C-alpha positions in Angstrom: 109.5 114.9 71.4 106.5 114.9 73.5 106.7 116.7 77.3 104.0 117.1 79.5 105.5 119.1 82.5 104.0 122.3 83.4 100.0 122.7 84.2 98.3 125.8 82.9 98.4 126.7 87.0 99.4 124.9 89.8 97.2 126.6 92.2 93.9 128.4 91.6 95.1 131.8 91.7 96.6 131.9 89.0 94.0 130.9 86.7 91.4 132.7 85.0 88.7 132.3 87.6 86.1 135.3 87.4 86.8 138.1 89.5 84.0 139.2 92.7 82.5 142.7 92.9 81.3 144.3 95.6 77.3 142.4 95.0 79.8 139.4 95.9 81.1 140.2 99.1 77.9 141.5 100.1 76.0 138.2 99.4 79.0 136.3 100.6 78.8 138.6 103.9 75.0 137.4 104.1 75.7 134.2 102.9 78.1 133.6 106.0 75.3 135.4 108.8 72.5 132.9 107.6 74.6 129.7 107.8 75.7 131.1 111.3 72.2 131.3 112.4 69.9 129.2 114.6 67.5 128.9 111.8 69.9 127.6 109.4 71.1 124.6 111.7 67.4 123.8 112.9 66.3 123.3 109.5 68.2 120.9 107.8 66.5 118.4 107.4 64.0 120.1 105.4 66.1 121.4 103.2 67.2 118.2 102.5 63.8 117.5 100.4 64.1 120.6 99.3 62.3 120.5 95.6 61.2 116.8 96.0 57.5 117.7 96.5 56.7 120.6 93.4 55.0 119.1 90.7 56.6 119.7 87.5 56.0 123.2 85.5 56.1 124.5 81.8 56.7 127.5 82.8 60.2 129.1 84.5 59.7 130.2 88.5 61.6 133.6 89.5 64.8 132.7 91.7 63.5 133.1 95.0 65.3 135.9 97.5 68.2 133.3 98.8 71.6 134.9 99.3 73.1 131.4 98.6 71.8 131.2 95.2 72.2 135.0 94.5 75.9 134.2 95.2 76.0 130.7 92.8 74.7 132.5 90.6 76.9 135.9 90.6 79.7 133.9 91.3 81.1 133.2 88.0 80.9 129.2 88.7 78.1 128.7 87.5 77.3 128.0 83.4 73.8 127.3 83.0 74.8 125.9 79.1 77.3 123.7 80.9 75.8 122.2 84.3 74.0 118.9 82.8 71.1 119.4 85.3 69.7 121.9 83.3 67.0 120.1 81.2 66.0 118.5 84.5 65.6 121.9 86.7 63.3 123.4 83.4 61.0 120.4 83.8 60.9 120.5 87.6 59.9 124.6 87.1 63.2 125.5 89.2 66.1 127.3 88.5 69.2 125.7 87.1 71.8 127.0 89.9 68.3 126.2 92.8 68.5 122.4 91.3 72.1 122.9 91.6 71.9 123.3 95.3 68.8 120.7 95.8 69.4 118.1 93.6 73.0 118.1 91.2 75.6 119.2 94.0 74.9 115.9 95.8 74.7 114.1 92.2 77.9 114.8 91.9 76.9 117.4 88.9 79.8 120.2 88.0 78.1 123.6 88.0 81.0 125.0 85.7 84.2 123.5 84.2 86.2 125.6 87.1 84.2 123.5 90.1 84.6 119.6 90.8 82.7 119.3 93.7 83.1 115.6 94.2 86.9 116.1 93.9 86.6 119.0 96.5 84.6 116.8 98.7 87.1 114.1 98.3 89.4 116.4 99.1 88.3 118.2 101.9 86.0 116.1 104.4 86.4 118.6 106.6 83.2 120.4 104.2 81.4 117.4 104.3 81.2 116.3 107.9 80.3 120.0 108.3 77.2 119.0 106.2 77.8 122.8 104.4 76.9 123.0 100.1 80.5 122.4 98.4 80.3 125.1 95.6 79.0 127.8 98.6 81.7 126.7 101.2 84.6 127.5 98.2 83.1 131.0 97.4 82.3 131.7 101.3 85.8 130.7 102.6 87.9 128.1 100.8 89.1 129.9 97.7 90.5 132.2 100.6 92.1 129.6 102.5 93.5 129.0 99.2 92.0 125.4 98.9 91.4 123.8 94.8 88.7 124.6 92.9 88.4 121.2 90.6 91.8 118.4 90.2 95.2 120.0 88.6 95.2 116.9 86.7 92.6 119.1 83.7 95.3 121.3 83.6 98.4 119.0 82.1 98.0 118.0 79.1 98.7 113.8 78.1 100.5 113.6 74.6 99.0 111.0 72.5 100.7 112.5 68.6 103.0 109.4 69.3 100.8 106.8 70.1 100.8 104.1 67.7 97.1 102.8 67.5 97.6 99.3 67.0 100.0 98.7 70.0 98.5 98.5 73.9 100.1 101.0 76.1 101.7 100.7 79.2 103.0 103.3 81.7 106.1 103.5 83.9 106.3 105.8 86.8 109.2 107.3 87.4 110.4 109.2 90.5 112.6 111.4 89.1 115.2 111.7 86.0 118.4 111.5 87.9 121.4 109.6 86.8 120.8 107.9 90.1 120.0 103.4 89.7 116.4 103.7 89.5 115.7 106.1 87.6 118.2 104.3 84.9 116.9 101.4 85.7 113.5 102.8 84.2 114.8 104.5 81.3 115.9 100.9 80.5 112.8 98.9 81.4 111.7 101.8 78.8 113.6 100.7 76.0 112.6 97.5 76.6 108.2 97.9 77.2 109.1 100.0 74.0 109.4 97.5 71.9 106.0 95.9 72.5 103.8 99.0 73.9 103.4 102.4 73.4 104.9 103.4 76.6 104.1 106.5 78.3 106.1 108.0 81.6 104.4 109.3 84.9 107.3 111.6 86.2 106.9 112.7 89.8 110.0 115.0 89.4 112.0 115.8 86.2 115.9 115.7 86.1 118.9 115.6 84.0 117.8 112.5 81.8 114.3 113.9 81.0 114.7 114.0 77.5 116.4 110.6 77.7 113.4 109.6 79.0 111.1 111.1 76.5 113.0 110.0 73.9 113.2 106.3 74.5 109.1 106.5 75.3 105.8 108.1 73.9 105.7 110.6 75.7 105.7 111.8 79.5 103.5 113.6 82.2 105.5 115.6 84.4 103.7 116.7 87.2 104.8 120.2 89.0 106.8 120.8 91.7 103.4 122.1 93.4 101.1 118.8 92.6 100.1 117.7 96.0 100.1 113.7 96.5 96.4 112.9 98.5 93.8 110.7 97.2 91.6 113.5 95.3 94.1 114.9 93.0 95.7 111.3 92.5 92.7 109.8 91.5 91.7 113.0 89.1 95.4 112.2 87.6 94.7 108.7 86.8 90.8 109.0 85.5 92.7 111.2 82.8 95.8 108.8 81.9 92.7 106.5 82.3 90.8 108.5 79.8 94.0 108.8 77.3 95.7 105.5 77.3 93.5 103.2 78.4 96.8 101.7 79.9 96.9 97.1 80.1 99.0 98.0 83.3 101.6 100.5 85.3 105.6 99.7 86.2 105.9 101.4 89.5 109.7 101.4 89.8 110.5 102.6 93.4 108.9 102.7 96.6 108.8 106.9 95.4 106.2 106.3 93.5 104.3 104.2 95.8 101.5 107.1 95.5 100.2 106.2 92.4 99.2 102.6 93.5 96.5 102.7 95.3 95.1 104.8 92.5 95.5 103.1 89.9 94.2 99.9 91.5 90.8 101.7 92.3 90.7 102.1 88.2 90.9 99.0 87.4 94.5 99.5 85.6 96.8 97.2 87.8 100.3 97.5 89.1 103.4 96.1 88.8 105.5 97.6 91.8 110.0 97.1 91.9 111.1 97.6 95.2 114.5 98.1 95.2 114.7 100.1 98.6 115.0 98.8 102.3 112.0 99.4 104.1 114.3 100.5 107.1 115.0 103.2 105.1 111.3 104.8 104.1 109.6 106.6 107.6 108.2 106.9 109.4 106.8 102.8 109.9 103.6 102.6 108.1 104.2 104.5 104.7 104.4 101.6 102.9 101.2 99.7 104.2 99.1 100.9 100.8 101.4 99.8 98.2 101.8 96.5 100.0 97.6 96.0 100.5 96.6 97.4 96.6 99.2 96.7 95.0 99.1 93.9 92.5 102.5 92.7 91.7 105.7 93.9 94.1 108.5 92.8 93.2 111.7 92.7 95.1 115.2 93.5 94.0 117.2 91.2 96.3 115.3 88.6 99.4 117.3 91.2 101.8 115.3 93.9 100.7 112.2 91.5 100.8 113.0 90.1 104.2 113.4 94.3 105.9 109.6 94.9 104.4 108.8 91.6 106.3 110.0 92.8 109.6 108.2 96.0 109.2 104.7 95.3 108.0 102.5 91.8 108.6 100.7 92.4 105.7 103.0 91.2 103.8 103.5 88.4 105.3 99.7 87.6 103.9 100.0 87.9 100.0 102.4 86.4 97.6 105.5 88.5 96.1 108.8 87.8 93.9 112.2 88.2 94.5 113.4 89.4 90.5 116.9 91.1 90.3 116.8 93.5 87.8 119.2 92.9 84.5 122.4 95.8 83.3 121.5 98.5 82.9 123.1 100.8 80.2 123.4 104.3 81.3 120.8 107.2 79.3 123.1 110.5 77.9 122.4 113.1 80.0 120.6 116.8 79.2 122.3 118.7 82.0 124.2 118.5 85.1 121.0 119.9 87.9 121.5 120.6 91.1 124.9 118.9 91.7 128.0 120.0 93.3 130.9 118.8 91.6 133.4 116.8 93.1 136.3 117.1 91.5 137.6 118.0 88.6 136.3 118.4 84.9 134.2 114.9 83.4 137.2 113.6 81.3 139.3 110.6 80.7 142.3 112.2 82.6 140.3 111.9 86.2 141.3 108.3 86.1 144.7 107.3 87.4 147.3 105.9 83.9 147.7 102.0 83.8 151.1 102.6 86.2 151.1 98.9 87.3 148.8 100.4 90.4 145.5 98.6 91.2 142.2 100.8 91.0 139.7 100.0 93.9 136.5 102.2 93.0 133.3 103.5 95.1 130.6 104.6 92.6 127.4 106.0 93.4 126.2 109.8 95.1 128.2 111.1 97.8 125.4 110.0 100.6 125.7 108.6 103.9 123.8 105.5 102.7 126.8 104.7 100.8 129.2 104.8 103.0 131.5 106.5 101.6 133.3 107.6 105.5 134.2 103.5 105.2 135.8 103.6 101.7 138.3 106.5 103.2 138.7 104.2 105.9 139.8 100.9 103.8 141.7 103.1 102.2 143.9 104.0 104.7 143.9 100.4 106.3 145.5 99.2 102.8 148.1 101.6 102.8 149.1 101.0 106.4 149.0 97.2 105.4 152.0 98.2 102.6 151.0 95.6 99.9 153.6 95.0 97.4 151.6 96.7 94.4 150.2 100.9 95.3 146.7 100.3 95.4 144.7 103.5 94.3 141.2 104.4 95.2 138.7 106.1 93.5 134.9 107.7 94.4 132.9 108.3 91.0 130.4 110.7 92.3 128.2 113.9 92.2 126.8 115.4 95.9 124.0 116.7 96.4 123.7 120.5 98.5 122.3 119.1 101.2 124.5 116.6 101.7 127.4 119.5 101.8 128.3 118.9 105.5 129.0 115.2 105.1 131.1 116.1 102.0 133.1 118.5 104.2 134.1 115.9 106.7 134.8 113.1 104.1 136.6 115.6 102.9 138.5 115.8 106.4 138.6 112.5 106.8 141.0 112.0 103.6 143.3 114.7 105.6 143.8 113.5 109.0 144.2 109.8 107.5 146.8 111.0 104.9 145.6 108.6 102.2 145.4 111.6 99.9 148.0 110.9 97.4 146.4 107.8 97.5 143.0 108.6 97.2 140.6 111.4 95.3 137.4 112.3 94.9 136.4 112.1 91.2 132.9 113.8 89.2 130.1 111.4 87.9 130.6 110.5 84.5 128.4 110.5 81.6 130.3 106.8 80.2 131.7 104.5 83.4 132.6 102.3 80.5 136.2 103.8 80.4 136.2 103.8 84.5 135.4 100.0 84.0 138.3 99.5 81.8 141.1 100.7 84.6 138.9 99.6 87.0 140.7 96.4 89.3 138.5 95.9 92.4 134.8 97.6 93.0 134.2 98.5 96.8 130.7 98.8 97.7 130.8 100.2 101.3 127.2 101.1 101.0 125.3 100.1 104.8 122.3 99.5 102.8 122.4 99.0 99.1 119.5 97.1 97.9 121.5 96.0 94.0 123.1 98.8 92.6 123.5 99.3 88.7 127.0 99.4 89.2 127.9 96.7 90.9 126.1 94.2 88.6 127.9 96.1 85.8 131.4 95.9 87.7 130.4 91.9 88.1 129.6 91.2 84.3 133.2 92.8 83.3 134.8 90.3 86.1 135.7 93.0 88.2 135.9 91.6 91.9 133.1 93.2 94.0 133.8 93.4 97.4 130.7 94.3 100.1 129.7 94.7 103.7 127.7 91.1 105.3 123.7 91.9 105.3 124.0 95.4 103.2 123.2 94.3 99.9 121.5 92.3 97.4 125.1 91.6 95.3 126.5 90.2 98.9 123.5 88.0 99.3 124.8 87.1 96.2 128.1 86.6 95.9 127.9 84.8 99.1 125.4 81.8 98.0 128.6 81.0 95.5 131.9 78.9 97.8 133.9 80.8 94.3 132.6 84.5 95.4 132.1 84.5 99.2 135.5 85.4 99.7 134.3 89.0 98.7 132.2 89.1 101.3 133.3 90.9 105.2 131.4 91.2 108.1 129.3 94.2 108.0 130.4 97.3 107.9 134.4 96.0 108.5 136.7 98.4 106.7 139.5 96.4 108.1 138.2 93.2 107.1 138.1 94.6 103.7 141.4 96.1 102.9 142.8 92.6 103.7 140.1 91.6 101.0 141.6 94.0 98.9 145.4 94.0 100.0 145.1 89.6 99.2 143.7 90.2 95.9 146.5 93.4 94.9 149.2 91.1 96.0 148.1 87.5 94.4 147.0 88.1 90.9 146.1 84.5 90.3 143.3 84.7 93.4 141.9 88.1 91.5 142.0 86.0 88.6 139.9 83.4 90.0 137.7 85.8 91.1 136.9 88.0 88.4 136.1 84.5 86.0 133.8 83.3 88.9 132.0 86.8 89.1 131.3 86.9 86.0 129.9 83.9 85.7 127.3 84.0 89.0 126.6 87.6 86.8 125.8 86.1 84.0 124.0 83.4 85.0 121.4 86.9 86.9 121.7 89.6 85.3 120.1 90.0 82.4 117.5 93.1 81.3 115.6 91.4 78.7 114.5 88.4 81.1 114.0 91.1 83.7 111.5 93.1 82.1 109.9 89.7 80.5 109.1 89.0 83.8 108.3 92.5 84.5 105.3 91.8 81.2 104.5 89.0 82.4 103.4 89.6 85.9 101.2 92.6 84.2 99.4 90.7 82.0 98.4 88.2 84.9 97.0 90.8 86.7 94.9 92.1 83.7 93.3 88.1 83.5 92.9 88.3 87.0 91.3 91.7 86.7 88.4 90.6 84.3 87.5 87.8 86.5 87.0 90.0 89.4 84.8 92.4 87.0 82.7 89.2 87.0 82.5 88.5 90.4 81.3 92.4 90.9 78.2 91.2 88.9 77.3 89.0 90.6 77.9 89.9 93.3 75.9 93.4 93.2 73.5 91.6 91.1 72.3 89.9 94.3 72.5 92.4 96.3 75.0 90.2 98.6 77.6 93.8 99.7 77.2 95.9 102.6 79.0 99.0 101.5 78.8 100.3 105.0 80.2 97.6 106.6 83.2 96.9 104.4 83.6 100.8 103.9 83.1 102.5 107.2 83.5 106.6 107.3 84.6 106.3 103.9 81.3 105.2 102.5 80.4 109.0 102.3 83.0 109.3 99.4 82.2 106.1 97.9 79.9 104.3 96.1 79.0 100.6 96.9 80.2 99.7 93.3 83.6 101.2 94.1 83.5 99.3 97.6 82.7 95.7 95.6 85.7 96.4 93.7 88.1 97.1 96.8 86.9 94.3 98.7 87.5 92.1 95.2 90.9 93.8 95.3 92.1 92.6 98.4 90.6 89.0 98.6 92.3 88.5 95.5 95.9 90.1 96.3 95.5 87.3 99.5 95.1 84.0 97.8 95.1 81.4 99.0 92.7 83.1 101.6 92.6 80.6 104.0 96.6 81.3 105.3 96.9 83.3 108.7 96.8 87.0 109.1 95.1 87.6 105.6 92.6 89.6 107.9 95.0 92.1 107.9 94.2 92.7 104.3 90.0 92.4 103.6 87.6 93.3 105.8 84.3 92.2 106.4 82.0 92.8 103.0 78.4 91.3 104.4 76.9 90.9 108.1 76.8 87.5 109.4 79.3 86.2 106.8 83.1 85.6 106.6 84.7 85.0 103.5 87.7 83.6 105.0 86.3 80.8 107.2 84.4 80.0 103.5 87.8 79.8 101.6 89.3 77.6 104.1 86.1 75.3 105.2 83.9 74.9 102.5 84.5 71.8 100.3 82.5 73.0 97.5 84.8 76.2 96.8 87.6 75.8 94.4 90.0 79.0 94.8 92.2 77.7 92.1 89.1 78.7 89.5 89.7 82.2 90.5 86.3 83.3 92.0 86.3 84.8 94.8 84.8 83.5 98.5 81.7 86.2 98.6 80.9 85.4 95.0 80.8 82.0 95.2 78.7 82.1 98.3 76.0 84.8 96.6 76.2 82.5 93.1 75.3 79.8 95.2 72.3 80.4 97.0 74.6 81.3 100.9 75.2 78.1 102.1 74.9 77.5 105.9 78.5 76.4 107.4 80.7 77.4 109.9 81.5 81.1 107.4 77.6 81.8 108.2 76.5 83.2 112.2 73.0 85.1 112.9 72.9 88.4 113.0 70.9 90.7 115.5 69.0 94.1 113.7 67.4 96.9 115.7 65.6 97.4 112.2 62.3 96.0 113.3 62.7 93.7 115.7 60.9 94.0 119.4 62.1 95.2 122.0 60.8 93.1 125.0 61.6 93.7 128.5 62.9 90.1 129.4 61.9 90.2 132.8 62.3 86.3 133.3 65.7 86.5 132.5 68.1 88.0 135.7 70.5 89.5 134.0 74.3 91.2 135.6 76.3 93.9 134.2 80.5 93.5 135.0 81.9 96.3 134.0 85.6 97.2 134.8 86.4 101.0 134.8 90.2 101.8 134.9 89.2 105.4 134.2 86.3 105.7 135.9 85.7 109.0 134.1 84.1 107.4 131.3 81.3 105.7 133.3 78.5 109.1 133.0 78.0 108.0 129.3 77.9 103.8 130.4 75.7 104.4 132.8 73.5 106.7 130.6 73.8 103.9 127.9 72.3 101.4 130.7 69.1 103.7 131.6 68.0 104.0 128.3 67.0 100.7 128.3 64.7 99.1 130.0 65.4 95.8 131.6 66.6 95.8 134.7 70.3 94.8 135.5 72.3 94.1 138.5 75.8 95.6 138.2 78.9 94.7 138.9 82.1 97.1 138.8 85.7 96.3 139.7 88.1 98.3 139.5 92.2 99.1 140.4 92.2 101.9 143.5 90.1 103.0 146.1 90.4 106.4 144.4 89.0 105.5 141.4 86.4 102.8 143.7 85.3 106.4 145.5 84.6 108.0 142.0 83.0 104.9 140.6 80.7 105.6 143.8 80.3 109.1 143.7 78.8 108.4 139.8 76.4 105.5 140.5 75.0 107.8 143.6 73.7 110.3 140.3 72.2 107.6 139.1 69.3 105.4 139.1 71.9 102.3 139.2 71.2 100.9 142.8 71.7 97.5 142.3 75.5 97.6 142.1 78.3 97.2 143.9 82.2 98.4 143.0 85.3 96.2 144.0 88.7 96.8 143.9 91.2 94.3 142.4 94.7 94.3 141.8 95.9 95.9 138.1 96.7 92.6 136.5 94.6 91.2 133.9 93.0 94.1 132.5 89.3 93.5 132.2 89.2 89.9 131.9 90.8 89.0 134.5 88.7 90.5 136.9 85.8 89.1 135.3 87.2 85.4 134.9 88.6 85.8 138.2 85.0 86.2 139.9 83.2 83.6 136.7 85.2 80.7 138.4 84.5 81.4 142.1 80.4 81.5 140.9 79.6 85.5 141.6 77.7 85.0 138.9 76.1 81.8 139.2 72.5 83.0 140.4 72.2 84.9 137.2 70.9 84.2 133.4 73.2 86.1 130.9 76.1 88.3 132.3 77.2 91.6 130.2 80.8 91.9 129.7 82.1 95.4 129.7 84.9 97.7 130.1 86.3 101.3 129.8 88.1 101.0 126.7 90.7 103.0 126.3 93.8 102.5 123.8 96.8 103.7 124.8 99.1 102.6 121.7 96.4 104.0 119.6 94.9 107.6 118.9 92.8 109.1 121.7 90.1 109.8 118.5 90.5 106.0 117.2 89.4 104.5 120.4 87.4 106.8 121.3 85.0 105.0 118.6 85.9 102.0 119.0 84.4 102.7 122.7 81.5 103.4 121.1 81.0 101.3 118.6 81.3 98.2 120.7 78.4 100.2 123.8 76.2 100.7 120.8 76.0 97.9 119.6 75.7 96.0 122.8 73.7 99.1 125.0 72.5 101.1 122.5 72.5 105.2 121.8 69.6 105.6 119.7 68.0 102.0 120.0 68.0 100.1 123.1 70.2 97.6 121.9 70.4 95.9 125.4 66.5 95.0 125.5 67.0 93.5 122.1 70.2 91.4 123.1 68.8 90.2 126.5 65.1 89.8 124.3 67.1 87.2 121.8 68.2 85.2 124.8 65.2 84.7 126.2 63.3 83.4 123.2 66.5 81.2 121.8 67.7 79.3 124.4 71.1 77.9 122.3 71.7 81.3 121.8 75.1 81.2 124.3 76.8 84.2 123.3 76.5 87.4 121.7 78.9 90.4 120.3 78.8 93.6 118.1 80.2 92.4 114.2 83.0 93.6 113.3 84.7 94.6 110.0 88.1 93.5 110.6 88.9 89.9 110.2 91.8 89.4 112.4 92.7 86.1 113.5 95.2 84.6 116.2 97.6 87.4 115.0 100.8 86.6 117.4 98.6 84.2 120.2 98.5 81.2 118.4 101.0 79.3 120.5 99.4 80.5 124.0 95.4 79.9 122.7 96.7 76.6 121.5 98.0 75.8 124.8 94.9 77.4 127.0 92.6 75.5 124.3 93.7 71.9 125.5 93.3 72.8 129.1 89.8 73.4 128.3 89.7 70.5 126.6 91.4 68.6 129.7 89.4 70.5 132.2 86.3 69.4 131.8 84.1 67.0 132.7 83.2 64.4 130.0 81.2 64.0 127.3 81.2 67.3 125.9 78.3 68.7 123.6 81.3 69.9 121.1 85.2 68.7 121.2 87.3 72.1 120.8 88.8 72.0 117.2 92.5 71.1 117.5 94.6 72.4 115.7 92.0 75.7 115.8 91.3 77.0 112.7 92.8 79.7 110.8 90.1 82.6 111.1 86.8 82.5 113.1 84.7 85.1 114.5 85.3 86.9 117.9 84.4 89.9 120.2 87.3 92.3 119.0 87.3 94.8 122.2 86.4 91.7 125.3 82.6 93.1 125.1 79.8 91.0 124.7 76.8 88.9 126.2 76.7 85.6 127.0 75.3 82.8 129.1 77.5 81.6 132.8 77.4 77.7 130.7 78.7 79.1 128.1 81.8 80.4 129.1 82.4 77.5 131.7 85.4 76.1 130.1 87.3 79.4 130.4 86.4 79.4 133.9 87.7 76.4 134.6 90.1 77.2 134.2 90.9 78.7 137.3 93.4 81.2 136.3 94.5 82.9 138.4 96.1 86.6 138.7 99.8 86.5 138.8 99.0 84.4 135.3 98.7 87.5 133.7 100.5 89.7 132.1 102.0 92.4 134.2 101.4 96.3 133.1 102.2 97.7 130.3 101.0 95.1 128.7 102.1 94.4 125.2 99.6 94.8 122.2 99.3 91.4 120.9 100.5 88.0 121.8 99.4 88.0 125.6 97.5 85.6 127.3 94.7 88.3 127.1 95.1 88.9 123.5 95.0 84.9 123.8 91.5 84.4 126.0 89.4 87.2 124.1 90.3 85.0 120.4 89.2 81.9 122.5 85.6 83.3 124.2 83.5 81.6 121.1 85.5 78.6 120.8 84.6 78.2 124.7 80.5 79.0 123.7 81.0 76.6 120.6 82.7 73.7 123.5 79.9 74.2 126.0 77.1 73.2 123.2 75.6 77.0 122.4 76.3 79.1 119.4 76.9 82.5 119.4 75.4 85.5 117.4 76.5 88.8 116.6 74.6 93.1 116.7 74.6 94.9 113.3 73.4 98.8 113.5 74.3 100.1 110.3 74.8 104.1 111.9 78.3 103.0 114.2 81.2 102.6 111.6 84.4 101.1 112.4 
């Protein structure tokens, strides 16, 4: 048997790392002082180009007296024989250590086997943000702080001795090797797949059936207890799996293996995720987001389980998934009882009641609150009070983990106080349940939530009538779908109703037999392990084929330079290459096909400025989605054709910054939070175009604060107006526009002091900086540049930031459609362009509701005359209101009025 479960060390402290002498300590102190100095900070740009201008030399140059060089050289973490850049260093005439500091570390070259700079940067992004050298940081402080110098995957053994070279390999991820449903199912899946593949088990945690999993497979890799489930560690782990096994695909069994899915997908290995758990049992909300937006294939065990996820995750609505009930599972042999508390006597047949004419009702599963054991006991008490014609006994079979011991104590007290001690007992876990099934007359699934327990499948296949609660399990869903078995399903958590059904079955053998025959027939037609695993295999292989097409598209996109990594990746661009970004985009895009359906923008980001891939997929008649080609790849291959998917982009690079003195410009700014006004005024002042300013706010006190801020600025042509706290920023703006307050201006800028209470303050600040930077500027005079574009292009009616997010109507389509119809009816005819009704699924709009526009471009909206009382009261929901609908209708207003729109793109501003 081949097991890998122990790393050579679980932390750097236990690794054979070089010891440090007094000299290294002195160098550390000296280097720390250098880093803290003013000269170090102000010479950072010079260090970035150190060594680039030196001519090649044939003789080595003595290392300079640099404490950083000395620290690394004497640390034991630099191995000149190992370092890949040593030859290049000699050609440059510098020492290998200096080469590492100036070039190698940034290129991802490892200085020795003891330190991985790529891993360190990905694991600890605070080091990258601080501009510190990675190895230097580790030597100075990282080691003392307990940070890892290299990924733990490098210390694991990956067994290959039992691999058949003539077979491909599949990985099956198992969250724990316990005698519970998901782990037992994994053992069965491994056994089936092993007939045609090499199967390697990836165990998140070992347990009583570890040996059984190893015996059924070609070996197992067991993560150590201290393995940290973060991207840097998981990516390194997956690289080792790819290196040793080149797997075709991965079966991720249970959402508890969700951590592995994104990393395998990033490495081009598709995953088939088997989801047995209700989303409501996995908290905090959002824990399953990455699984749902990265996993190639999602398989739910029951519709009720899928619906639970759909209720919690909007992104799941954008993609296809399967609902496939698992087959009947055989039980694996047990290694040992680990971490459990006995609940009854020894595991032997003596625990099972004798066949004395009594009816035996069984419940099977770990004793935990989710299993609803208290309802099982309550039903036993109710049956006893109903005095059936035959004696009815109840038995619960299962173990109890130590952390659920208080729950078991309460249950024992319930048994005593309910007076069912003579008819109820807890039985310990059985390695072989067959004797239980032979004696059992009725199975009662008393769980609060239980997707599709293996024991109910086994019971049903054996013709044991199974009573269960409606809306609590996949088994209830299946039984309810058949008239012959629907009587076994009782109202949710109604133990009294369950007791009545049990008594009916006990009193009427003919009725029991009818249910027995019916449930066996239902189960035989649904639960087949061979077919279940064949379906999984087909899904995995289909994803392998899809990935091959993705590679063709990736090569074409890279060849045509049709991808903007900064735009698509946002802040992650510092840790991911353009090639990785393209793969990520193509993978996400593939998962949401057909891409033209609503909400697919929740998963797909914008890959290229001026281009909307979802509009392309839905609008371009020459694009055939069924062919498997990505919209961006097709767009590039066909020469970047024109269409609604393409728009003009205004960039600061190389743009002239004229002072548009001929344009009459007004800025409307709504500030419910006046404390944000200072930065806003500063950004306007960096531009040269003269503007009038109209400020609105929601109280006299806030107006006073705004006036005080204006008195300290150069914005002399400004007014402040107090408005009701209705309609946020857009309400006062459209109201002023409707009243003609901006009629004498050529261009209006609409802004507000954005603060989003539903997100973290830092997120809100980043978004505000993104919007203001694109429309007013920071380093660039974006306001001047944008107004110059308006001055030179009469057909330009609207400008807003190029946002990487591709949100669509979300929960606002119904409201927006009603408003759009009003826009069409309220304007005089003929109109330059008709409104597209019904509204398209995908489009560009100013996310955050900040923009520059010509008043005429907004006339269709202004003419609606929306009153302040029409807007929702505070607090406003985060979606699904008139405010959110108007935000999305702004570009439709512009095109309806005969104008076109453009976006601004400033590469340094990431979101």
